[in-house]
N, C-alpha and C positions, 0 to 999 in steps of 0.2 A: 639401472643405469650401465652403460658397457664402457669399459676402458681397456685400452692395451699398453701391456707391460713390456718394453724392451731392454735387453741387456746383451752384453757382447756373447756371453754364452750362458744359456738356460736349460734345463738346471745345471748347477755346479756345485760339488760336494763342498768346497770352502765357502760358499754362500748359501746353505740351507736356510737362513733367515729369509731370502726372498722368497722360495718355496713356501715357507710358513706364512708368511705374509699373504702371497696370493690365496692360499687356501682359506687363509682369515677372512679376507674380503669376500671370495665367495660364498663362506658360510653366512654372510651378512647379507647376502642377496645381490651382490654385484656380479656383473658378466664380465670376467676378466679373462681377456684373450692374451696369450702369451707369445713374445717373438724373440726369437734369438739370431743374432747376426751370423754366427757359425754354430755348426752342429756340437753339441756337447758330445766330449769322447766317451767312449765306453767306459773308462775307469771312474767317471763321475757317477754314472749310474748304477749304483750298489744297492741301495735300497729299493723296494718295490714302489713307495711315491716317485721316487726319482725318475724311473721308468715309464709311471704313469704320466708325469707331468712331460717327458720327452716327447711320448706319444703324442700328445695334445698341442705341442709347441711348433709354431710354423717357422721354420728356418730361412732365412735370407738369402745366404750365400753357401755355394755357389748355385744360382738359380739357372734353370733351363734357360737356353737361347732365347726360345720363342717367347718365354714367359716375360723375360726382362725387354726384348724388343715391343711385345705387345703393350707393356706397363708404360714404357718410354713414348709409344706412339699417342696413347691414351692421354699422358700428362702434357704431352706439347700439345697436342688438339684441343684439349680443354681448357688449359692454363698457360698459354705460350708465355704471355708476359712475366708470370712468376717463375717459370722454369727457366727462363732468361735470367731472372734477378738472383734465385738461388745457385745456378750453376756458375754464372759470372762471378758471385760474391765467393763462392767456395774456391774457385781457381784463384782467384787474386789472394786470399789468405794463405793458400798453400804456396802459391809463387812467392810471396813475401819471405816464404823460409827457404824454399828449394824446390828442385823439379820433384824430388820424392814425395815432399809434402802436397804439392799441387796434384800429384796421381792419387795419392790417397783421398784427397777431397773430393775428386772426381767419383772415388769408389762410393764414397758417403752419399754422392748424390744419386746415384743409380740404386743404393739401399733404401734411400728414402722414397724413392719413386716407388720401389716395390712394395714398401710399408704402407705408402698411402693408397696405393692400388687395392692391395688386400682388405685394408681398414675400412676403404669406401665399399667395397662389397659387403662388409660385414656391417656396416652401419656405425662403425666406431669412429669419434672425432676427437678423444682425447688418448693422449699418449704420455705414459710416466716412464722414465728411464730410471735405472738404480746406477749408480756412478756418473761421475761427470766426464766420462770418456767417450767412446764411440757411440754407444748408446743415446747419449745426450746429444751428440752430433746428429744423429739420424732423426731422433725425436724432433729436434729443433727444425731441422729442414722440412720435415714430413708436415709439421704444423704451419710453417711457411707457404708450403705447397696448397694447403688445403685452403689456406685463407680463411674467409668469416666463418665462424662456428667452430672453427678447430683450435686445439689448445694443447699445451705441454706442460709437465713439471718433470721434476727430477728429484731423487733423494740424494743428498751430500752426503758422504762418508768420510771421506779423507783416510789416511794420510797423503796417499799417494798423488793425488790431485793438488794437494796443497805443497808439494815438491815442485810442481812446474805449473805455477798461475796461469803466465801467459800462454803456455803451451797448450793446456785444457780450456783456455779462454772463459775462466771461472767468472770473471765480473760480467762479460759479455751474455753468458748463459744465465747468470743469475737476474740481470736485467730483463732479458727476453722471457724467461719462463712464466707461467701463469702463477706458480707458487713453487717453493722448495721445500722439501722435509729435511730438517737436519737432525741427525742422530743424537746430537747433542748440544748443549749451551756454548760447549768450546767450538764445536763445528759452527754453530751459528754466527758466533762472534768473528770467526775467520772471514766470514762471507760479508758480515757487517763492514769490516774495513775496508772490502773492495768496492763497495757500491754507496751512494747518497741513501740518505734517510728515507728517502721517499721509496726506497723499496725495501726497507726493513721490516715493513708488514707482513710482506710475502714469505718472511722466512719463519718457518713454524719448527718445532722440535717435537720430533715423531720418534719416538724411541723404537730401535730393534726390540723384538722380545722373544719369550719363548712361552710355551703352555706349561704353567705351574702344575696342572693336573695329569700332564704327562711324564716333567721332570720331577717326582717326587722323592722325598728321603727314602733310603732303603737302608736296612739293617746292616751294620758292618761288623760281621762276626769272623774274625781272624784267629786261627788256631796256632798262631806264632806270634812273635814280638817284632815282625818287620813292620818298618814305618814306610808305607806306602805313598809315593807323589806320582802325580799324574800330569802331564801336558797333553793338551790335544790343540794341533793346529799345523798348517802347512810347513814343512821342514824348508824353510828361507831364511837368510841372514838375519830380516827384520825381527823374527819372534825370539832370537836369543837363546835358541835351545842349547848352543854350546856352553855358554855359561852356566846352565842350569845343570850340564853334566859336571862341569867343574865344582857347583856346589854340592852335588852328590858325592863326589871324592871327598870333599873337605868335612861333610857332615860324619862320613863314615870314618874319618882319621879321629873324630871325636869320639868313637866308639859307639856309634848309633847305627845301626843294622837298617840302613836305607836302601829303596828300591826304587827305580824310576821307570815309568811306561811312558815312552813317547808315542802318540797316536797321530798318524798323519805322514804324508809323503811330500816329496819334492825334490829340488835339486840338491839340497843340503843332505842328503841321506847318506851318501858316501862320505863325504867329510865327516859327519857326525859319527859314522860308524868308526871310521879311523882313529877318531878321538876318543871313542869309549874305548877302543882295544889298546890305544896307548896309554890310557890310564888304568888298565887292568881292571875294568869295570863290566866286563862281558856276563858275568853273573849277575848284575846289579842294575843293569841299564837295558830295556827292552824295547826295541824298535819294531811296533806290530804292525805299521804302515798304515792305510787308509781304511776306515770302516764307514759304515752307513748308518744312518740315523735310527735304523731298526736294532743295532747293537750298539751304539755308542753309549748307553745308559748302564750297561754292564761295567765298563770301564770307571765310570763314574762311581759305581755302587762299590767297587773293589778298593776306592782311594781313601786315604786319610786327609790328604791336603792337595789342593789344584795349585799349580805353580805356571804363571805364564810371563817369563822373563823379558818381554816386547822391548824393542827399542824405539818403534813406531806403531801405533795403533788408532782407529777411532774408539769405539766402545765394543770390546769383544763380545760376542754372543757366547761364546764357550765358557766365558766367567759367569754369564747369567745362569747358564745349564748347571754348571757346579753349584753356584748359589742355590739355586732352586732344589738341588738334592741335598742341601744343608752340609756343603762341603766348604771347608773354611779355604781362602783363596790368598796366594802370595802374588803379587804382581807389581807393576813398575809404576811409579807417580808420573805418568804423562798422558797428553790429550784429554779426553773426556774421561778416562777411567775413574778418576775421583768421583764422578758425578754417581758411579754404580757403587763402587767399593767404598765404604766407609771405613777409614783407616782405623785400626784398633777396636773396630766394633765387628765387622762381617769378614774381614780379612786383614793383613798388613800389606801396606803399600811401602816400596823400597825404592831409592834412586835408580835408575837405569845404568847398566853397563858395569856393575860391581856383583863378582860372585859371592864376595864375602858376606854383603848385605842379604843376599839369598840365603846364604848357610844360617845366618843368624836367626833369620825369620824362620826357617823351616825349622830350626833347632827349638825354637820356642813352642813352635806346634806340635811338638811332641808330647806336651800336655794335653790330655784327651778333655779335661774339662774345659780347657780354653778352646779347643775345637768345636767342642759342642756348642759353647754360648756364641762363637762367631758364626756357626753353621745356621744357628737358629736364626739370627739376625740377617744373615744373608739372604735367607729365603723370603723373610719378611719385605725386604727391601725389593725384590724381584716380583713378588705378588702385588706389591703397592704400585710398582712404578713402571715395571718392565715385563707386563703381560701381553702376549701376542695380541689376543683378542682385543684388549683396550687399545691397544695402538692403532689395530685395524680400523677400530671405529673411528679414532681421531683422523685417521687418512681418509676415510671414506666421507668423512664431514667436507674434508678440504676438496675432496673431488666434486662434490656435490656443489659445493659455492662455486667452483671454477666452471662447472660446465651449466649450471643453471637447474641440474635436476634436484628432484626431492631427495632429503637425507634420507 
């Protein structure tokens, strides 16, 4: 069975779960062709597997002029009515918003033609998009251009798309897709309220996951009494890392020798660095930048606790990675996180936006026995419900059902 995967950028450092899913599907025997709307930047190609995936990924934009012209000529020659339909519909949607939106919709049509042309050459007729953004727009248009025998689906993550439901056309895309893989029951419920009951059966919960045989517990042998806290994620306001820095300052005021390692990069790096210096935490908070999947486990292995104080999330894969390595987690009680983290069993859930709650939770986890119990339970949950190979098997079955291929 052949499937095309499309995202706005692939591979992406912050979306390693897509790479993991693609490789797990290939391990099951699926022929997965990866497409990226735009080229992945060099800073996202840190690990060897990232560079390998980049080599075998077809980038749509910018295309050589002759390639786009030839694809357009074939599309209009073979499917004039469909081309007129998708072009007119896209432009009308954009025009209802404004001239800029109309222009972008015309770009999506061109990208869809390029994807259709390449997929027809490869004999691929099902397109799957991750996220309900440009990739889903292109997948939807490509399927409509292909016509009978072509289909598309997408994985719904949130929270970004839920902030602008009309702008992302979530209801329309959900109704049009062959199926939607929702990363959590919370995510599924948000789509259920947008469409009629007749579409609910196409909404399937398919967890993102990790490989428990890769993320395995490591002995944490420290030769000091430092309490080590780790946070992994893009340095953006959504992740709340600034509050975590506040919590580290507060817990140190209680006489606990705590250190924080922030793994990741992003637009908040300079403001965070200034905040750390303002609080006099230069020796206690370490911003190490982005690291690849080949070295991230070293940071987990050195941590006593993992903390993700996000304001908006789906179900963070970094929590799964930490839990698989038997590291207790402190995170916020938002969206689908509670479907992964059992409060007071695998970690501690706190209200978002409050540094004092983070401080209290971290202080409790200076108890090594409590950390050990929560770490053990966390790995049990990941192994049972968030194994990437098992999730890929479920996704493969949905692909088989929609394409009519053998499971």
